[in-house]
Structure formats: structure tokens, C-alpha cells
C-alpha positions as a Python dict, from the first residue, in 0.01 Angstrom:
ca = {
    (1, 'M'): (0, 0, 0),
    (2, 'H'): (-25, -334, -130),
    (3, 'H'): (-317, -461, -69),
    (4, 'W'): (-456, -195, -234),
    (5, 'L'): (-229, -195, -550),
    (6, 'E'): (-306, -564, -629),
    (7, 'T'): (-690, -488, -567),
    (8, 'Y'): (-747, -169, -769),
    (9, 'R'): (-462, -179, -987),
    (10, 'P'): (-349, 172, -1084),
    (11, 'E'): (-121, 358, -1318),
    (12, 'V'): (196, 357, -1066),
    (13, 'W'): (449, 686, -1157),
    (14, 'V'): (776, 644, -958),
    (15, 'L'): (980, 982, -877),
    (16, 'T'): (1305, 823, -835),
    (17, 'D'): (1504, 449, -934),
    (18, 'G'): (1616, 428, -565),
    (19, 'S'): (1975, 409, -615),
    (20, 'G'): (2009, 675, -282),
    (21, 'H'): (2415, 706, -237),
    (22, 'T'): (2505, 385, -378),
    (23, 'G'): (2404, 488, -758),
    (24, 'R'): (2270, 110, -777),
    (25, 'S'): (1871, 132, -921),
    (26, 'R'): (1603, -86, -793),
    (27, 'I'): (1316, 27, -1037),
    (28, 'D'): (1316, -360, -1155),
    (29, 'S'): (1242, -550, -824),
    (30, 'T'): (989, -182, -789),
    (31, 'T'): (892, -332, -1163),
    (32, 'R'): (874, -684, -1010),
    (33, 'V'): (584, -621, -742),
    (34, 'L'): (403, -392, -1027),
    (35, 'H'): (356, -668, -1250),
    (36, 'A'): (274, -952, -974),
    (37, 'N'): (-53, -759, -923),
    (38, 'G'): (-166, -614, -1219),
    (39, 'A'): (-59, -267, -1189),
    (40, 'V'): (93, -71, -1455),
    (41, 'P'): (359, 158, -1488),
    (42, 'G'): (263, 506, -1614),
    (43, 'P'): (476, 752, -1848),
    (44, 'V'): (689, 946, -1539),
    (45, 'Y'): (865, 611, -1411),
    (46, 'A'): (1226, 604, -1212),
    (47, 'H'): (1264, 982, -1443),
    (48, 'M'): (1605, 1090, -1225),
    (49, 'S'): (1842, 920, -971),
    (50, 'D'): (1790, 981, -606),
    (51, 'V'): (2138, 1201, -625),
    (52, 'D'): (2035, 1388, -943),
    (53, 'L'): (1707, 1500, -774),
    (54, 'Y'): (1877, 1663, -490),
    (55, 'N'): (2085, 1849, -707),
    (56, 'A'): (1798, 1954, -876),
    (57, 'V'): (1635, 2078, -538),
    (58, 'L'): (2006, 2206, -359),
    (59, 'N'): (2089, 2401, -747),
    (60, 'F'): (1749, 2497, -723),
    (61, 'E'): (1635, 2337, -1054),
    (62, 'H'): (1307, 2388, -1060),
    (63, 'S'): (1226, 2336, -1412),
    (64, 'P'): (1198, 1897, -1409),
    (65, 'F'): (999, 1927, -1102),
    (66, 'I'): (766, 2156, -1305),
    (67, 'S'): (713, 1951, -1632),
    (68, 'I'): (568, 1654, -1433),
    (69, 'V'): (351, 1889, -1212),
    (70, 'D'): (199, 1994, -1559),
    (71, 'R'): (218, 1618, -1754),
    (72, 'L'): (107, 1423, -1410),
    (73, 'A'): (-254, 1724, -1438),
    (74, 'A'): (-311, 1627, -1822),
    (75, 'T'): (-321, 1267, -1738),
    (76, 'L'): (-583, 1320, -1419),
    (77, 'M'): (-755, 1548, -1671),
    (78, 'N'): (-757, 1347, -2021),
    (79, 'K'): (-850, 1035, -1835),
    (80, 'N'): (-1086, 1203, -1586),
    (81, 'V'): (-869, 986, -1321),
    (82, 'T'): (-1124, 917, -1080),
    (83, 'C'): (-886, 927, -734),
    (84, 'I'): (-483, 965, -705),
    (85, 'A'): (-303, 795, -380),
    (86, 'G'): (107, 878, -292),
    (87, 'D'): (386, 982, -70),
    (88, 'A'): (287, 1154, 221),
    (89, 'E'): (465, 1474, 377),
    (90, 'E'): (618, 1298, 685),
    (91, 'G'): (974, 1541, 667),
    (92, 'Y'): (1185, 1112, 719),
    (93, 'N'): (1281, 1151, 287),
    (94, 'P'): (1255, 1487, 89),
    (95, 'A'): (1218, 1220, -182),
    (96, 'H'): (879, 1164, -15),
    (97, 'D'): (782, 1508, 67),
    (98, 'I'): (888, 1630, -274),
    (99, 'C'): (604, 1355, -477),
    (100, 'R'): (353, 1482, -254),
    (101, 'L'): (408, 1862, -348),
    (102, 'I'): (444, 1699, -707),
    (103, 'I'): (25, 1567, -644),
    (104, 'N'): (-85, 1921, -424),
    (105, 'A'): (50, 2041, -698),
    (106, 'A'): (-161, 1878, -1044),
    (107, 'V'): (-449, 1820, -803),
    (108, 'T'): (-507, 2216, -712),
    (109, 'L'): (-350, 2305, -1131),
    (110, 'V'): (-699, 2022, -1196),
    (111, 'K'): (-951, 2258, -993),
    (112, 'L'): (-769, 2651, -1073),
    (113, 'K'): (-873, 2488, -1495),
    (114, 'R'): (-1097, 2211, -1502),
    (115, 'D'): (-1299, 2322, -1161),
    (116, 'R'): (-1291, 1972, -1107),
    (117, 'D'): (-1173, 1789, -743),
    (118, 'V'): (-1001, 1452, -748),
    (119, 'P'): (-1035, 1310, -420),
    (120, 'N'): (-679, 1283, -327),
    (121, 'Y'): (-519, 1081, -41),
    (122, 'D'): (-183, 1068, 88),
    (123, 'F'): (-8, 714, 290),
    (124, 'K'): (245, 705, 559),
    (125, 'L'): (627, 523, 476),
    (126, 'A'): (785, 604, 805),
    (127, 'G'): (558, 410, 1109),
    (128, 'A'): (241, 213, 1206),
    (129, 'P'): (8, 265, 768),
    (130, 'A'): (-336, 309, 1081),
    (131, 'N'): (-114, 582, 1238),
    (132, 'C'): (-386, 886, 1163),
    (133, 'S'): (-520, 1216, 1360),
    (134, 'D'): (-786, 1177, 1530),
    (135, 'E'): (-943, 1428, 1275),
    (136, 'L'): (-870, 1233, 972),
    (137, 'R'): (-1034, 919, 1127),
    (138, 'D'): (-1319, 890, 990),
    (139, 'G'): (-1230, 986, 634),
    (140, 'P'): (-956, 786, 558),
    (141, 'I'): (-1021, 417, 340),
    (142, 'W'): (-966, 210, 520),
    (143, 'L'): (-871, -210, 427),
    (144, 'N'): (-811, -478, 666),
    (145, 'L'): (-613, -737, 566),
    (146, 'D'): (-699, -1122, 565),
    (147, 'D'): (-452, -1380, 686),
    (148, 'A'): (-439, -1456, 217),
    (149, 'A'): (-362, -1086, 160),
    (150, 'F'): (-114, -1069, 472),
    (151, 'A'): (83, -1392, 342),
    (152, 'R'): (88, -1215, -10),
    (153, 'K'): (213, -804, 150),
    (154, 'V'): (528, -980, 342),
    (155, 'S'): (612, -1228, 103),
    (156, 'A'): (634, -962, -185),
    (157, 'A'): (861, -725, 9),
    (158, 'R'): (1090, -998, 165),
    (159, 'N'): (1132, -1056, -222),
    (160, 'Y'): (1266, -735, -299),
    (161, 'P'): (1614, -808, -182),
    (162, 'E'): (1644, -367, -209),
    (163, 'L'): (1426, -327, 108),
    (164, 'H'): (1558, -681, 323),
    (165, 'A'): (1701, -419, 616),
    (166, 'E'): (1405, -278, 597),
    (167, 'V'): (1184, -466, 608),
    (168, 'E'): (1338, -647, 828),
    (169, 'A'): (1303, -373, 1111),
    (170, 'A'): (987, -314, 1019),
    (171, 'L'): (827, -652, 1104),
    (172, 'N'): (1023, -715, 1352),
    (173, 'G'): (1008, -464, 1626),
    (174, 'T'): (1387, -305, 1542),
    (175, 'V'): (1452, 11, 1431),
    (176, 'N'): (1635, 56, 1103),
    (177, 'T'): (1945, -55, 1151),
    (178, 'G'): (2135, 246, 932),
    (179, 'F'): (2084, 398, 1297),
    (180, 'T'): (2191, 140, 1487),
    (181, 'S'): (2499, 345, 1588),
    (182, 'D'): (2387, 662, 1585),
    (183, 'P'): (2210, 660, 1909),
    (184, 'I'): (2077, 1021, 1826),
    (185, 'L'): (1966, 943, 1560),
    (186, 'N'): (1793, 565, 1641),
    (187, 'E'): (1635, 804, 1966),
    (188, 'R'): (1475, 1035, 1712),
    (189, 'S'): (1306, 835, 1458),
    (190, 'R'): (1159, 616, 1747),
    (191, 'S'): (1012, 876, 1906),
    (192, 'T'): (901, 1071, 1541),
    (193, 'Y'): (769, 777, 1384),
    (194, 'G'): (713, 426, 1653),
    (195, 'V'): (907, 157, 1617),
    (196, 'T'): (640, -181, 1397),
    (197, 'T'): (615, -507, 1382),
    (198, 'A'): (465, -697, 1171),
    (199, 'N'): (59, -732, 1269),
    (200, 'N'): (50, -310, 1180),
    (201, 'F'): (110, -369, 810),
    (202, 'R'): (-245, -543, 836),
    (203, 'V'): (-379, -239, 778),
    (204, 'E'): (-328, -28, 496),
    (205, 'C'): (-506, 319, 570),
    (206, 'L'): (-522, 589, 221),
    (207, 'R'): (-585, 941, 458),
    (208, 'P'): (-724, 1245, 241),
    (209, 'V'): (-548, 1545, 172),
    (210, 'N'): (-653, 1860, 197),
    (211, 'V'): (-445, 2054, -7),
    (212, 'N'): (-437, 2382, 106),
    (213, 'G'): (-85, 2544, -63),
    (214, 'I'): (239, 2534, 94),
    (215, 'K'): (383, 2525, 441),
    (216, 'P'): (587, 2834, 491),
    (217, 'N'): (574, 2729, 919),
    (218, 'K'): (837, 2390, 1005),
    (219, 'D'): (847, 2426, 1411),
    (220, 'A'): (1088, 2154, 1383),
    (221, 'T'): (1344, 2051, 1205),
    (222, 'P'): (1266, 1760, 983),
    (223, 'F'): (1385, 1407, 961),
    (224, 'Y'): (1610, 1427, 693),
    (225, 'E'): (1728, 1697, 796),
    (226, 'E'): (1934, 1550, 1075),
    (227, 'Y'): (1991, 1235, 809),
    (228, 'G'): (2193, 1415, 564),
    (229, 'E'): (2368, 1640, 847),
    (230, 'R'): (2541, 1235, 896),
    (231, 'Q'): (2585, 1108, 507),
    (232, 'V'): (2724, 1467, 502),
    (233, 'S'): (3007, 1365, 840),
    (234, 'A'): (3027, 1033, 656),
    (235, 'G'): (3123, 1189, 253),
    (236, 'R'): (2786, 1013, 90),
    (237, 'Y'): (2685, 1361, 4),
    (238, 'T'): (2864, 1767, 59),
    (239, 'H'): (2544, 1868, 79),
    (240, 'V'): (2263, 1917, 323),
    (241, 'L'): (1941, 1894, 144),
    (242, 'R'): (1726, 2153, 360),
    (243, 'Y'): (1346, 2290, 473),
    (244, 'R'): (1386, 2580, 432),
    (245, 'E'): (1632, 2700, 237),
    (246, 'H'): (1568, 2426, -67),
    (247, 'M'): (1212, 2218, 15),
    (248, 'L'): (1048, 2598, 48),
    (249, 'P'): (1201, 2765, -208),
    (250, 'L'): (1067, 2442, -501),
    (251, 'A'): (664, 2475, -331),
    (252, 'E'): (691, 2797, -340),
    (253, 'A'): (811, 2782, -717),
    (254, 'L'): (514, 2521, -712),
    (255, 'D'): (247, 2676, -656),
    (256, 'A'): (375, 3010, -867),
    (257, 'H'): (381, 2767, -1190),
    (258, 'V'): (26, 2673, -1122),
    (259, 'R'): (-71, 3021, -1014),
    (260, 'G'): (50, 3145, -1351),
    (261, 'A'): (-80, 2852, -1511),
    (262, 'V'): (-390, 2904, -1499),
    (263, 'N'): (-417, 3338, -1502),
    (264, 'V'): (-274, 3250, -1872),
    (265, 'R'): (-465, 3052, -1988),
    (266, 'A'): (-747, 3266, -1828),
}
């Protein structure tokens, strides 16, 4: 979403510091990208480490996420925000999916408190950005990058050191290097999200989100569960974060909070 970022210069909220299991924050690199494009870091910015996020979800500590929902809803109302965009729910990374839960809960809270619809969009973080279901193809915001905009985007990506391997894999049509030693995980990544080349990133797509509360049914095991099993086996984590056991209770807690906050106000 680099061109959208440089065009609209939004306030950007970042949930975690991107440290993963390494413990090394990459927020400085994110800040450089934002400042270079005139975007503004928001009041929630590297709010927690990835390990902190995982531990909170695993231990059913939902209050940090509820607090962010309230702060985001207040910002949407007090600043009369005209549009919000954030991570899509893709089953690829639980932190991304949690961002989507938070956004949807905040947008719902604004609707129930102020009877105001905030246009709500998501963008893909796994696979080609322009992948969009047929029923949504007329609704998204499409940005087609010219050569100069595309060159700026590639330069920004290649100058983000902590994402070097992921960027090169995305641009060159290869799978993420973290999956090459695991044929099953490799194949699951390819079949679920596809393999991209540089030209895929000449298009940016913000897809409209229809907020219908929580999703109680997941037909297939999310990719992050399979990846988490490998991480636990490698000794990087001690528990696997799972959709039904951990993510669904968080979604239910956010939904209950939104409904309860409106009832209390009424």
C-alpha cells in the first residue's frame, strides 16, 4: 500500500513492534517509511511486542485489545475520520487478523454509538494485492502505479532490512525462505496464497469490508496454526495459537464489549 500511503498520508496505527520470536523490533524501519511519505504515526504505535501479543491471546487476556478498540473508536468519532483501512483477515498471521478484529469492532462501536458509517477497507498482506473475489470487484479502491510510483515502492521495500528475504521472495516469484525447508508448509503457502512477481505490486487494492460480527466457523485450519506447530517443534514458542481455542474467544470478547458499551451508554 506504499502508493496509497504517499498519496493520502494517513495517521498510521501499528499494533506490534514486528519483533517476532527474535525480540528485535523493526519499528524504526517502519517509522522511516512513514516519515519519507508524510504519514503520521498514531497514538497506538508498536503498542506491544509480538511475544506479548501471543501471550495475551494464549492466556485470554483480552483487556489490552479492548482498550485499543475504545481508543480507535474515540479517534474515529472525535476526528470525524472519513475512511479506515487495515490488514485483511487471511489466516496467515494472527497479528494481522487481530488488527482486523480491532478495526471491525471499533467501526461497529461508532455505528452503534453515533449511527455513523465509517468506510472500512482491508488490504491483502499475503499473495497478490489485487486478488479480489468476483462479488467485490466493483467495490474496491484501485490504484494503478506508474513507473515512478512503482520505483519508489520497490526502493522503500528493498531498504527495509528486516524484511529483505520476504521482499525478494515476493518480487522474484519464489516462496518465503522460511518455508523452503518444509515441503508441506511450502506447498500450503503456495496453494493458499499463490506466488507473486514484481508486476503484481504495480496494483494496490483496498477492498470494502462488510462487518458482520465474529466468524464462528473456520472450515480449514488457518495457515498460522500449521506454521505455529513448526515453530513450537523448533523451540521458538511453547504453545500453538489456534483459531477456535484462542482467536475466537478474543473475537467474542470484543463483540461482547462493543454491545455492552452501547447498552451501558443507553
